[in-house]
C-alpha positions in Angstrom: 215.3 162.1 264.6 212.4 161.2 266.8 210.9 163.8 269.1 210.9 163.6 272.9 209.3 165.6 275.7 209.8 166.2 279.4 207.8 168.0 282.1 210.4 170.8 282.0 209.8 171.1 278.2 206.1 171.3 278.8 206.4 174.1 281.3 209.1 176.0 279.3 207.1 175.8 276.1 204.1 177.3 277.9 206.2 180.2 279.2 207.9 180.9 275.9 204.6 180.8 274.1 203.5 183.8 276.1 200.9 182.1 278.3 200.5 182.0 282.1 200.9 178.4 283.1 198.3 179.1 285.9 196.0 181.2 283.7 194.3 181.3 280.4 196.3 179.9 277.5 197.5 182.3 274.8 196.3 181.5 271.3 198.7 179.3 269.4 198.9 177.1 266.3 197.2 174.2 268.2 194.3 176.3 269.6 192.2 177.1 266.6 188.5 177.9 267.0 187.4 174.9 264.9 188.5 171.5 263.6 190.6 171.3 260.5 188.7 169.2 258.0 190.4 166.4 256.1 190.8 167.1 252.4 189.0 164.0 251.5 186.7 161.6 253.4 188.9 159.0 254.9 188.2 155.8 256.8 189.9 155.4 260.1 189.9 152.8 262.9 188.7 155.2 265.5 187.6 158.8 265.8 189.1 159.7 269.2 188.3 162.8 271.3 190.7 163.4 274.2 188.9 165.5 276.8 191.4 166.6 279.5 190.5 168.1 282.9 192.3 171.4 283.8 190.2 172.4 286.8 192.0 174.1 289.8 192.0 170.8 291.7 194.8 169.8 289.3 198.1 171.3 290.3 200.6 172.6 287.8 202.9 169.5 288.1 199.9 167.2 287.4 198.9 169.3 284.4 202.5 169.0 283.0 202.7 165.3 283.7 199.3 164.8 282.0 200.5 166.7 278.9 203.8 164.9 278.9 201.9 161.6 279.3 199.7 162.1 276.2 202.6 163.4 274.1 204.9 160.5 275.0 202.2 157.9 274.6 201.4 159.0 271.1 205.0 158.7 269.9 205.6 155.4 271.8 206.6 152.2 270.1 203.6 150.4 271.7 201.1 153.0 270.4 202.5 152.9 266.9 202.3 149.1 266.9 198.7 149.3 268.1 198.0 151.8 265.3 199.1 149.4 262.6 197.1 146.5 264.1 193.8 148.1 262.9 192.2 147.4 259.5 193.0 150.9 258.3 196.2 151.5 260.2 195.2 155.1 261.1 193.1 157.1 263.5 191.7 160.6 263.8 192.2 162.4 267.1 191.3 165.8 268.6 192.3 167.1 272.0 190.6 169.7 274.2 190.7 170.9 277.8 187.7 171.5 280.0 186.6 172.8 283.4 183.2 174.5 283.9 180.2 173.8 281.7 181.0 176.8 279.5 184.8 176.4 279.6 186.2 174.1 276.9 189.3 175.0 274.9 190.2 173.2 271.7 193.9 172.5 271.8 194.3 170.3 268.7 191.7 170.2 265.9 191.1 166.9 264.2 194.4 165.3 263.1 195.2 162.1 261.3 197.8 159.8 262.8 199.0 157.2 260.4 202.6 156.7 261.5 205.7 158.1 263.3 205.8 161.4 261.4 202.2 162.4 262.0 202.4 161.1 265.6 205.4 163.4 266.3 203.5 166.3 264.9 200.5 165.8 267.1 202.7 165.3 270.2 204.6 168.6 269.4 201.2 170.4 269.2 200.2 169.1 272.6 203.4 170.3 274.3 203.7 173.8 272.8 200.3 175.1 274.0 200.6 176.9 277.3 199.2 175.2 280.4 196.1 176.7 282.0 193.8 176.1 284.9 190.1 177.1 285.4 187.3 176.8 287.9 184.6 174.2 288.4 184.3 170.6 287.0 181.7 169.8 284.4 182.2 166.4 282.9 178.7 166.8 281.4 179.9 170.0 279.7 182.9 168.1 278.3 180.7 165.3 276.9 178.3 167.9 275.4 181.2 169.7 273.8 182.7 166.5 272.4 179.6 165.1 270.7 179.3 167.6 267.9 183.0 167.3 267.1 182.3 163.9 265.5 180.0 165.6 263.0 182.5 168.3 262.1 185.2 166.2 260.5 185.3 164.2 257.3 186.7 161.0 258.8 184.6 157.8 258.9 185.6 155.9 262.0 184.7 152.3 262.7 184.4 153.5 266.3 183.7 156.9 268.0 185.2 157.3 271.4 185.3 160.1 274.0 188.2 159.7 276.4 187.7 161.7 279.6 190.4 162.3 282.2 189.6 164.1 285.5 190.2 164.1 289.2 186.8 164.9 290.6 183.0 164.4 290.1 180.7 166.6 288.1 179.7 169.8 290.1 178.6 172.1 287.3 176.2 172.0 284.4 173.6 169.3 283.7 173.8 165.9 285.5 176.6 163.8 284.1 174.3 160.8 283.5 172.1 162.9 281.2 175.0 163.8 279.0 176.4 160.3 279.1 173.2 158.7 278.0 172.8 161.2 275.1 176.3 160.2 273.8 175.6 156.5 274.2 172.3 157.0 272.2 174.5 158.3 269.3 176.6 155.2 269.4 179.6 157.0 271.0 181.7 155.1 273.6 183.0 156.9 276.6 186.1 155.7 278.5 187.5 157.2 281.6 190.8 158.1 283.3 190.0 159.0 286.9 193.0 160.6 288.6 193.3 159.6 292.3 196.9 160.5 293.2 195.9 162.8 296.2 194.0 162.2 299.3 190.5 163.6 299.1 190.3 167.1 300.7 187.7 169.7 301.4 189.3 172.3 299.2 189.6 170.3 296.0 186.1 168.6 295.9 187.8 165.2 295.7 185.8 162.1 296.7 186.5 158.6 297.8 186.0 155.9 295.1 186.2 158.2 292.1 186.9 155.1 290.1 183.5 153.7 291.0 181.9 157.1 290.1 183.5 157.0 286.7 182.4 153.4 286.1 178.8 153.9 287.2 178.1 157.5 286.2 180.5 158.6 283.4 181.6 155.8 281.0 179.5 153.6 278.8 179.1 151.8 275.5 180.5 148.6 274.1 183.9 147.7 275.5 184.0 150.9 277.6 186.6 150.9 280.4 188.2 152.9 283.2 192.0 153.1 283.8 192.6 154.5 287.3 195.6 156.5 288.3 196.4 156.1 292.0 200.1 156.7 291.9 201.7 159.8 290.4 204.6 157.7 289.1 202.2 155.6 287.1 200.5 158.6 285.4 202.2 158.3 282.0 202.0 154.5 282.0 198.3 154.6 282.6 197.8 157.2 279.8 199.8 155.0 277.4 197.8 151.9 278.3 194.5 153.6 277.8 195.4 155.0 274.4 196.8 151.7 273.2 193.5 149.9 274.2 191.4 152.6 272.4 193.5 152.5 269.3 193.6 148.7 269.1 189.9 148.4 270.0 190.8 146.0 272.8 188.1 145.0 275.3 189.3 145.0 278.9 189.2 141.8 281.0 186.4 143.4 283.0 184.3 145.5 280.7 182.4 148.4 282.4 178.7 148.9 282.0 176.7 151.8 283.3 174.8 150.9 286.5 171.6 151.7 284.7 172.3 149.0 282.1 173.0 146.5 284.9 169.6 147.3 286.6 171.4 148.2 289.9 172.0 151.4 291.8 175.3 153.2 291.3 177.8 152.5 294.0 178.4 156.2 294.2 175.7 158.9 294.0 176.0 160.3 290.5 175.0 163.8 291.9 177.6 163.7 294.7 179.6 166.6 293.2 176.6 168.8 292.9 175.6 167.9 296.5 179.0 168.7 297.9 179.1 172.0 296.1 175.6 172.9 297.4 176.4 171.9 300.9 179.6 174.0 301.0 178.6 177.1 299.1 174.8 177.0 298.9 174.7 177.5 295.1 
């Protein structure tokens, strides 16, 4: 029997696991301190790092929808079809949550997905870890945390991809463009999932045109792309679309290139998050 998940299941799983859905997650089977290495070196179509924002600007319902979206996408018929379209028919994936520059929590160490059974197992791991929220937003910290993960597994991917979802600009840690360029120099592709389901507000550090910010300041590499979520009802659909494109290695109709590579100024100041934080709190 195939495995299914709902938002209620995500929230209940978090409570039953002994964690505070609005606090720090309790340790669990999917929250080990380091990646689990494959027994043997194995070629995969992509080594995929899923880096998921859990900053306080994300409300509990959004966090639950986000978790549900990833879990349902991984077990979807479309995802499994994309999986088999690659030359190896398998991928390696790891999933972590991030907030401040020093706050990253590994939820799922490296796992191989090569069919329905392994997809179900990964989806179950995503759901059973308690939800949490934390302060600040450091996209650069997430990228810096993600880069070494590729060296800590025994998989050999045709592509290496960091997939970053978030609902605000970098406001903590090093400038996001510095971290991005370091990843691109290693041949890593960065894709983005900017979440724009709420009107920008003073309290949440939201900005207008977060999609432009992600395109010009965050993502990069051959075939990189941004899938924007502007409607809460489209959250899960957008996650599924993004994962299918990454697994199948599809290039979007309008590939995204960093502004620097296009010899033009970014449409959004890449330090806007740091500037807003400084203007409001003076530090």
